[in-house]
C-alpha positions, 0 to 999 in steps of 0.5 A: 585624321579627325580629333577622335581618331587622333585621341584614340592613337595617342591613347594606344601609343601612351599605353604601349609606352607605359607597358614597355616601361613596366617591363624595362624598368627593374622594380623592387616590388611586383606591385609597382610593375602591376601598378604601371600596367593598370595605369596603361590599362585605364588609359587604353581601356577606360572607354570600352569598360564604360561603354560596356557598363552603359550598354548593360543598363540599355539591355545590350549585354552580350556585345564585344565591349562586354566580352573584352571587359569581362576577359581583361578584368578576369585576367587581372583577377587571376594575375595575368596583368600583361595579357589584360593590357595587351588584349585591350591595346590590340582590341583598340588597334582593331577598333581604329582600323575598323573606324578608318576602313568604314570612314574610307569606304563611306568617303567614296560614297559621301563624295557624291554628297558634295553635289548638294548645292548650298544656294541658288542665285535667282531673279526676284523682280529686277534683283538677283537674290541668293536663296536656298534651292528648296525655296525656288519654284518651277519656271523661275530663272536662276543664274549660275556663275563659273565655278558654281554648282547647278542647284536645280534641273532646268533648260538654258535660256542664255549663255554657253559653257562647259559642265563638269559632270564627274560627280553625277556620271563618273566621267572626267570629260566636261560636256559642252552646253548652250541655249535650249540644252537641258542641264542637271543639278549637281553639275559644276559650271566651269566657264561661262555665265548661264541663265537657266529656267527651272524645270523641277523643284529641288525635291524632284531634281536629279541631285536630290534623288541621287542623294536619297538613293545613296543615303538609303542604300545601306538600309537594304541588307543583302542575304549574307549581311542578314545571315551574319547579324542573326549568326552573331545574335545566337553565337555570342550568348552560346560562347559566353555560356560555354566560357562559364562552363569551361571556367567552373565545371572542369575544376570541380570534376578533374583532379590535379587542376586549378581554378586559375588554369581553367579561368585563364582558358575560359577568358582566352575563349571569351577573347577569341569568341568576339565575332567582330571580324564577321560583323564588321567586315561583311557590311563593310565589303558591301559598302565598299562595293557600292562605293566602288560602283558610285565612283564610276557613275553606277548607283546601286540602291542597296547591298541586296541588289549588289549581291543579286547582280553577281548571279546575273544569268539573263539580261533583257534590254530596251532598244531606244535610249538603251542600246541606241542613242535615242536621238532620232532624225527624220530621214524621209517622208512618203506622201499620199496626196498632201505635200511633205511639209503639210504631213510633217506639220500635222505629225508635229502638232499631234506629237507636240505635247510629248517628250518622246525621242520620236516627237523631238525629232519631228519638232526638230525637222519641222523647225517652226514655232508650234501654233497650239491654238490649232490643237483642240484634242490630244490623246496618247494611245500607249505603245501605239501613237497619238490621236489629235484634232488639229484645225478641225481634222482628226489626225492619227500619228503612230505605228502599224498597230494604231493603223490596224486598230483604227481600220486605216488602209495602208501599204506596209513600207519597206524602208529601214528605220522607225516608221511613223504613219500619219492618217488624216480623217481616216485616210493614210496621208503619209509615212515618215521614216525616222532612224536612230543610231546604235550606241558605240558603247553597246557593242562593247557592252554585249562583248562584256556580257558574254565575257562575264558568262551571261547566258542570254542577252535579249532585246525587248522593244516596241519598235518596228520588226524590221528595225529591231531585227537590224539592231539585234543582228548588228549587236549579235544578240541571242534573241529579240522581241519587237512591236511590244506594248508595255504589258507585253514586255512584262509578259516576255520578262515573266517568260525569261524568269522561267528560263533562269536557274534557281539562284539565277537573276534576270536583269532588265535595262530601260530608260522610258516611262513605259519601262517602269512596270518591267523594271519593277517586275524583274529581279534587278531593274537597271535604268539609264539615269542621264537621259532616263525618265523619272519613273524609270529611275524611281522603279529601278534598283540600279541607275547608270548615270552615264547612259553607257550599257557597258557599265552594267558589265562593270557593275556585275564585275564589282558585285562578283568581286564583292561576293568573293571577298565576303566569302573569303572573310566568312571562311577565313574568320570562322575557320581561324576562330573555331580553330583557336576556340578549340585550342583555347578550351584545351589550354593549347592557345594562350591569351596572345593567340586569342588576341590574334584570332580576334583583333588580328583576324578582324584587321585582316578581314577589314584590309581584305574588304578595303581592296574593293575601294582600290577599283579604278577601272575594270576590264 
């Protein structure tokens, strides 16, 4: 508990003790008793009254501080000293619970802030210098000792270790890394000394982007939040006017009634009218949902996306890196004239400037240093392959579409896997068969989607028809579309958008650069953050840090639980308030009942919202 909260608790307890003494001690004069109650009021309510006065000068007149001040000072005015003090004590208790709830919710997200590195050890000349991560450039060499955070993204050039990736991915099992492995900023080096070549400056690093996502998440409000904000702005002045009418009009019209009676009813009406339960608990519920998701490695960029996830009807997934591991291996090479080594060499040189999984698999199979001097021209043909000039020869490496477009005669291979056709000087020279593996987690993900009543799960991929059909069959997908170019993926998503209901949402899940346009187009774009490209993460609304598609089902479950709690709080708060408002106006509810309707309902709504933070594992 921080200093501010301790001070608040002390004031509440001290005020309660003084109030209790005022009732226990038999005073000769009522004035002495009331004097003690005024002291108790000043101790607990001074800050609220001063805040209300300051807000009046700032133009914020009709807020909860104003309502509490008017109601309690009015109670003093009509001689209801105990009620005035009780209202302020209970209101402060409500404020304490609200503050505690917000801090607890914020902490679940701010734990991510611990991934921000304080410094980096970098080689400058022959010395290792401790500097701010912002001051380090690409290609510089940094040293990370055991127990230190990795300050920037890079590739290991020396050493091996175990990395704690929990802050980024939510996974507790450490990951083993060694030379040539890529490492992300924000991970903690657990064992060995690592020398890392920096591949991204701090502003572009994983840790920086994650922090930016988290810090801006609360800026994107959900429909329910916007409704409550508008509701409170209209509702508050209306109830103040009703309270004034209630205090003044009935005594002037009705006989055998007093001004004090109707003033008391109006003050009770004011106390219960404060919309705290709604204004506090609804944003807190969304904040709690975002916090619960972040605990298990799901970054949701705003409460509007959290709300939208609850309405998911159709999920479209990319294949490579999303449903499959994205780790390709060369399985077979068919040749037409040249030997296998020459075919592999030409294909690898043509793809040498790409970081696509297929390119990486070719480099791994080739296993030799690439002589870049042999390569004079390279041109990437989106969704089809690469055109290159190597050692004076024109080399085409890509799929069937590239062969057809370039008018290369070829025989369609019946091999299972991703087929890479290699043509040299306009003639087919070979076919390289590369295969990928379905993620074990993908099977569980599809089951979870069905359990969560997702109407349709489809796969959109640029891969070969035969491979795509096999993956779709293995995962029991509802449908699949293969050999799609980036623009064709967009067209398919637009068709899927017409199949949803009026309030339903379409999700697209991807990880590659070519997925960025689709991620931006769909209702909710979800990217695989661990292996995904920067463009995909930037364009998406939700980032799965563990690269596990089953986490999407978890995100849907969290969003639906969040929306249930939001609806419960709205119904509960409005129902209780309307009931007690009517009773207060009729004189059937005392100020004590008004206190419960205001502070009590707020506390119950906040405690209900806090249930979201107890989510550990969703099944």
